[in-house]
C-alpha positions in Angstrom: 0.0 0.0 0.0 1.2 3.5 -0.8 2.8 5.4 2.1 1.5 8.9 2.5 3.4 12.0 3.4 2.3 15.6 4.0 4.5 17.1 1.3 6.0 15.8 -1.9 9.5 14.2 -1.7 12.2 16.8 -1.8 14.3 16.7 -5.0 15.9 19.4 -7.1 14.2 21.5 -8.3 12.1 21.2 -5.1 8.3 21.6 -5.2 7.1 24.5 -3.1 5.1 23.6 0.0 2.3 25.8 -1.4 3.0 26.1 -5.1 2.1 29.3 -6.8 0.8 28.6 -10.3 2.7 30.4 -13.0 0.5 33.0 -14.8 1.0 31.2 -18.1 -0.7 28.2 -16.7 -3.9 30.0 -15.6 -5.6 29.1 -18.9 -8.7 27.3 -20.1 -8.1 23.5 -20.1 -10.6 23.1 -22.9 -9.0 25.8 -25.0 -5.5 24.3 -24.5 -6.9 20.9 -25.5 -8.2 22.4 -28.7 -4.8 24.0 -29.4 -3.0 20.7 -28.7 -5.3 18.8 -31.0 -5.0 21.4 -33.8 -1.2 21.3 -33.5 -0.9 17.6 -33.5 -3.2 17.5 -36.5 -0.9 19.8 -38.3 2.2 17.8 -37.4 0.7 14.5 -38.3 -0.7 15.9 -41.6 2.8 17.0 -42.4 4.3 13.6 -41.6 1.6 12.0 -43.7 2.2 14.3 -46.7 6.0 13.8 -46.4 5.5 10.0 -46.4 3.2 10.4 -49.4 5.8 12.3 -51.4 8.5 9.8 -50.5 6.1 6.9 -51.5 6.0 8.4 -55.0 9.6 7.4 -55.4 9.3 3.7 -54.4 8.0 1.4 -51.7 11.6 0.7 -50.6 12.3 4.4 -50.1 9.0 4.8 -48.1 9.9 1.8 -46.0 13.4 3.3 -45.3 12.0 6.7 -44.4 9.4 5.1 -42.0 12.3 3.2 -40.5 14.2 6.4 -39.9 11.3 8.1 -38.1 10.8 5.0 -35.9 14.5 4.9 -35.2 14.4 8.6 -34.1 11.5 7.9 -31.7 13.4 4.9 -30.3 16.5 6.9 -29.4 14.3 9.9 -28.3 13.0 7.6 -25.6 16.0 8.6 -23.6 15.1 12.2 -23.6 11.4 11.4 -23.1 12.1 9.5 -19.9 14.9 11.7 -18.5 13.6 15.2 -19.5 10.2 15.5 -21.0 8.1 13.3 -18.8 9.7 14.6 -15.5 9.1 18.2 -16.8 5.4 17.4 -17.6 4.9 15.8 -14.1 6.7 18.5 -12.1 6.1 21.8 -13.8 2.6 22.1 -12.5 4.0 22.0 -8.9 6.5 24.8 -9.3 6.2 28.5 -8.6 7.2 31.1 -11.3 10.9 31.3 -10.4 11.5 27.6 -9.9 9.5 26.9 -13.1 11.7 29.2 -15.2 14.8 27.6 -13.7 13.6 24.0 -14.2 12.7 24.9 -17.8 16.2 26.2 -18.5 17.8 23.2 -17.0 15.5 20.8 -19.0 16.5 22.6 -22.2 20.2 22.1 -21.4 19.6 18.4 -20.7 17.8 18.0 -24.0 20.6 19.7 -25.9 23.2 17.4 -24.2 21.2 14.2 -24.8 20.5 15.1 -28.4 24.2 15.6 -29.1 25.1 12.3 -27.5 22.4 10.5 -29.5 23.7 12.1 -32.7 27.3 11.0 -31.9 26.1 7.4 -31.3 24.2 7.2 -34.6 27.2 8.7 -36.4 29.5 6.0 -34.9 27.0 3.3 -35.9 27.1 4.7 -39.5 30.9 4.6 -39.5 30.9 1.0 -38.3 28.3 0.0 -40.9 30.4 1.7 -43.6 33.4 -0.4 -42.5 31.7 -3.8 -42.2 29.0 -3.7 -44.9 29.4 -3.7 -48.7 29.9 -0.3 -50.4 26.5 -0.4 -51.9 24.7 -1.0 -48.6 21.8 1.3 -47.8 22.4 1.2 -44.0 25.4 3.5 -43.5 24.0 6.5 -45.5 20.7 5.9 -43.7 22.3 6.1 -40.2 24.2 9.2 -41.2 21.0 10.8 -42.4 19.6 10.1 -38.9 22.4 12.1 -37.2 21.0 15.7 -37.8 17.5 14.3 -37.2 18.5 13.2 -33.7 19.6 16.7 -32.8 17.0 19.0 -34.3 14.0 16.8 -33.8 15.0 16.1 -30.2 15.0 19.9 -29.6 11.8 20.4 -31.5 10.0 17.8 -29.5 11.4 19.2 -26.3 9.9 22.6 -27.2 6.6 21.1 -28.1 6.4 19.1 -24.8 7.3 22.2 -22.8 4.5 24.3 -24.5 2.0 21.5 -23.9 3.0 21.0 -20.2 2.8 24.8 -19.7 -0.5 25.2 -21.5 1.0 27.5 -24.1 -1.2 26.4 -27.0 -0.7 29.5 -29.2 3.1 29.3 -28.9 2.9 25.6 -29.8 1.1 26.4 -33.0 3.4 29.4 -33.7 6.5 27.2 -33.8 5.0 24.2 -35.6 3.3 26.0 -38.5 6.6 27.4 -40.0 8.4 24.1 -39.3 5.7 22.1 -41.1 5.7 24.5 -44.1 9.5 24.3 -44.3 9.3 20.5 -44.3 6.7 20.2 -47.0 8.4 22.8 -49.3 11.8 21.2 -48.9 10.6 17.6 -49.6 8.4 18.7 -52.5 11.3 20.6 -54.0 13.5 17.6 -53.7 10.9 15.5 -55.5 10.6 18.1 -58.3 14.4 18.2 -58.7 14.5 14.4 -58.8 16.7 14.3 -55.7 14.2 12.8 -53.2 14.9 9.6 -51.5 14.5 8.4 -47.9 17.8 9.9 -46.8 17.3 13.3 -48.3 13.8 13.4 -46.9 15.2 12.7 -43.4 17.8 15.4 -43.7 15.2 17.9 -45.0 13.0 17.1 -42.0 15.9 17.7 -39.7 16.9 21.0 -41.2 13.3 22.3 -41.2 13.1 21.7 -37.4 16.0 24.1 -36.7 13.8 27.1 -35.7 12.9 25.2 -32.6 16.5 25.3 -31.5 16.2 29.1 -31.2 13.2 28.7 -28.8 15.0 26.2 -26.7 18.1 28.5 -26.6 15.8 31.3 -25.4 14.5 29.1 -22.6 18.1 28.1 -21.8 19.2 31.7 -21.5 16.4 32.7 -19.0 18.3 31.4 -16.0 21.9 30.8 -15.1 22.9 27.2 -15.8 25.7 25.9 -13.6 27.3 22.4 -13.8 26.2 21.7 -10.2 22.6 22.6 -10.9 22.6 20.6 -14.2 24.0 17.5 -12.5 21.5 17.8 -9.6 18.6 18.1 -12.0 19.9 15.1 -14.0 20.2 13.0 -10.8 16.7 14.1 -9.8 15.3 13.3 -13.2 17.1 10.0 -13.1 15.5 9.0 -9.8 12.1 9.9 -11.3 12.8 8.5 -14.8 15.0 5.5 -14.4 12.1 3.2 -14.6 10.5 5.3 -17.3 13.7 5.1 -19.3 13.3 1.3 -19.4 9.6 1.9 -20.2 10.3 4.2 -23.1 13.1 2.1 -24.6 11.2 -1.2 -24.3 8.0 0.4 -25.6 9.6 1.9 -28.6 11.9 -1.1 -29.1 8.9 -3.3 -29.5 7.8 -1.2 -32.5 11.3 -0.9 -34.0 12.1 -4.6 -33.5 9.0 -5.6 -35.5 9.9 -3.2 -38.4 13.6 -4.3 -38.5 12.5 -7.9 -38.4 10.1 -7.3 -41.3 13.0 -5.6 -43.3 15.3 -8.5 -42.5 12.8 -11.2 -43.6 10.8 -9.4 -46.2 12.9 -6.6 -47.5 12.3 -2.8 -47.7 9.6 -3.2 -50.2 7.5 -5.2 -47.8 8.1 -2.6 -45.1 7.1 0.0 -47.7 3.7 -1.8 -48.2 3.2 -1.8 -44.5 4.2 1.8 -44.1 1.8 3.0 -46.8 -1.2 1.4 -45.0 0.1 2.5 -41.6 0.2 6.1 -42.7 -3.5 6.0 -43.5 -4.2 4.4 -40.1 -1.9 7.0 -38.5 -4.4 9.7 -39.5 -6.0 9.2 -36.1 -2.6 10.0 -34.5 -3.4 13.7 -34.1 -6.2 12.8 -31.7 -4.2 10.1 -30.0 -1.0 12.0 -29.5 -2.8 15.2 -28.4 -4.8 13.0 -26.0 -1.6 11.6 -24.6 0.1 15.0 -23.9 -3.1 16.6 -22.7 -4.0 13.6 -20.4 -0.6 13.7 -18.8 -0.8 17.4 -18.2 -4.3 17.2 -16.7 -3.3 14.2 -14.6 -0.3 16.0 -13.2 -2.5 19.0 -12.3 -5.1 16.9 -10.7 -2.5 15.2 -8.6 -0.9 18.5 -7.7 -4.2 19.5 -6.0 -3.9 16.3 -3.9 -7.0 14.7 -5.3 -5.7 11.1 -5.9 -9.1 9.5 -5.7 -10.5 12.0 -8.3 -7.5 11.2 -10.5 -8.3 7.5 -10.7 -12.0 8.2 -10.9 -11.4 10.5 -13.9 -9.2 7.9 -15.5 -12.0 5.3 -15.3 -14.5 7.8 -16.8 -12.0 8.9 -19.5 -11.3 5.3 -20.5 -15.0 4.7 -21.1 -15.1 7.7 -23.4 -11.9 6.5 -25.1 -13.5 3.1 -25.9 -16.4 5.0 -27.7 -14.0 7.2 -29.7 -11.7 4.3 -30.5 -14.7 2.3 -31.8 -15.8 5.2 -34.1 -12.2 5.6 -35.4 -12.0 1.8 -36.1 -15.2 1.8 -38.0 -14.2 4.9 -40.0 -10.8 3.4 -40.9 -12.2 0.0 -42.0 -14.9 1.7 -44.1 -12.9 4.4 -45.8 -9.2 3.5 -45.2 -8.8 1.3 -48.3 -10.3 3.8 -50.6 -8.1 6.5 -49.2 -5.0 4.3 -49.7 -5.9 3.8 -53.3 -6.4 7.5 -53.9 -3.2 8.6 -52.1 -0.6 5.8 -52.7 -2.2 3.8 -55.5 -3.9 0.4 -55.9 -0.7 -1.5 -55.2 -0.7 -0.4 -51.6 -4.3 -1.4 -50.9 -4.6 -4.3 -48.4 -8.0 -4.6 -46.6 -6.8 -7.2 -44.1 -3.7 -5.2 -43.1 -5.9 -2.1 -42.8 -8.3 -3.9 -40.4 -5.6 -5.3 -38.2 -3.6 -2.0 -38.0 -6.7 0.0 -37.2 -7.6 -2.4 -34.4 -4.1 -2.3 -32.9 -3.8 1.5 -33.0 -7.3 2.1 -31.6 -6.7 -0.4 -28.8 -3.6 1.4 -27.8 -5.5 4.7 -27.8 -8.0 3.4 -25.3 -5.2 3.0 -22.7 -4.1 6.7 -22.9 -5.9 8.0 -19.8 -4.8 5.0 -17.7 -1.1 5.4 -18.7 -1.3 9.2 -18.0 -2.6 8.4 -14.5 0.2 6.0 -13.7 2.9 8.4 -15.0 1.5 11.2 -12.8 1.6 8.8 -9.8 5.2 8.0 -10.7 4.4 4.2 -10.8 7.6 3.5 -12.6 7.9 -0.2 -11.7 4.4 -0.9 -12.9 5.0 1.0 -16.2 8.2 -1.0 -16.7 6.5 -4.3 -16.2 3.8 -3.4 -18.8 6.4 -2.2 -21.3 8.5 -5.3 -20.8 5.4 -7.5 -21.3 4.6 -5.5 -24.5 8.2 -6.1 -25.8 8.1 -9.8 -25.0 4.7 -10.3 -26.6 5.9 -8.3 -29.7 9.0 -10.4 -30.1 7.3 -13.7 -29.6 4.4 -13.0 -31.9 6.6 -11.2 -34.4 9.1 -14.1 -34.6 6.2 -16.6 -34.9 4.1 -14.7 -37.5 6.3 -12.5 -39.6 8.2 -15.3 -41.3 5.0 -16.8 -42.6 2.7 -13.8 -43.0 5.0 -10.8 -43.6 3.4 -7.5 -43.0 0.1 -9.2 -42.0 2.1 -11.1 -39.3 3.5 -7.8 -38.0 0.0 -6.3 -37.8 -1.3 -9.4 -35.9 1.6 -9.1 -33.4 0.6 -5.5 -32.8 -3.0 -6.5 -32.1 -1.9 -9.2 -29.6 0.4 -6.9 -27.6 -2.3 -4.1 -27.5 -4.8 -6.6 -26.0 -2.2 -7.7 -23.3 -1.3 -4.1 -22.4 -4.8 -2.9 -22.1 -5.8 -5.8 -19.9 -2.8 -5.2 -17.6 -3.6 -1.4 -17.3 -7.3 -1.9 -16.6 -6.6 -4.5 -13.9 -4.2 -2.3 -12.0 -6.2 0.9 -12.4 -9.3 -0.8 -10.8 -7.1 -2.0 -7.9 -5.5 1.4 -7.5 -8.8 3.2 -7.5 -10.2 0.9 -4.8 -7.0 1.4 -2.7 -7.3 5.2 -2.9 -11.0 5.0 -2.0 -10.1 3.0 1.1 -7.2 5.5 2.0 -9.6 8.4 1.6 -11.9 7.0 4.2 -9.1 6.1 6.5 -7.2 9.4 6.0 -9.6 12.3 5.3 -6.7 14.6 4.5 -7.1 14.3 0.8 -4.3 16.7 0.1 -1.7 14.1 1.1 0.7 13.3 -1.7 2.0 9.8 -2.4 5.7 9.2 -1.9 6.9 7.3 -5.0 10.0 6.0 -3.2 7.7 4.2 -0.7 5.2 2.9 -3.3 5.0 -0.8 -3.7 3.9 -0.7 -7.3 
């Protein structure tokens, strides 16, 4: 059972005993939610259009481009666990001065981690160039991911900060020009006959550079000393060490399936999968906006000390998620194949693959409110167990199905893991809600905050 304490655990930057909300966070939750959805719609539409342009070259190039984006999200799991998620969870608890300081320190950490990730990808590219044949696609692909690791890490950092701070207008103000630059660059490369997966990845990376100016501005608002930076990293490590495992295993389960499909079926097979997946991913604006929004709201609910209301809200939100996911699944199965034919061509149409991918993605969306609740509660061990189970199920089902069914086997593996994850989340949420209800009766001081270090989760 969770041990209670009267104040949150002390860690740099410390939460104030009576946090004073920053003025920028005194905004309409509904309005911010609309901004977040609009922004994510813009970002996802740009990603879709970029994939569509690359798909005009060949299935192999589309598959390689999709592999590059999934590789970025895999390595970005480090920053997500050690910077972005701790910031989302803690920013709501901080007063104006500490909030500004923590934002600057978080920007510095994102710059540092992005640079380390870029160096790592560059070294992998050098090794691939040494060991593989001269005509191998892997080394140039890894080098193209190097600038992507830096600029896209910073861009996503800025987006997460604006979402956590309820700065919806600034979120749109930075993403609109970046999306326009991306589309113009990729379309120009196609017109010049120079577009392939690698040039598309580099163009995407260069278009994200304006976000680096915003991050630098955040960085310069407070003095950054080595001691403060290390203290913040240690603090985030204590918070995010389990989430790091969660992020890496969660994203590795996706990347492993794609790399397995490339190994067994080739880049053309992955391209066929990517074309259908891009259509299914049209629901991503809603799902990703829901994820960021749910995490911010959950953190603010917990900051008020209302643990029982947090889990009660998660149960109610999950019911609504089921309804929305059902509508999305029906829409994708009815119209997805026609849209695939119109955008990518008849050669990409695969009704069975469309149905399986739609089911897998919609099932994962249903779990968004539950995951946000457990992140706000800092239930790192629980999240790591769920992520590990997801990875194991992905690998087992992928190894069993992909050799025989190709892209269809990958989709079936995704459905299987989504079912397992949702079942685990629901079971624990119900148990946690009952526990909090009992604690509320036994301890009327509803403002008590759970100490994550003493949580047996």
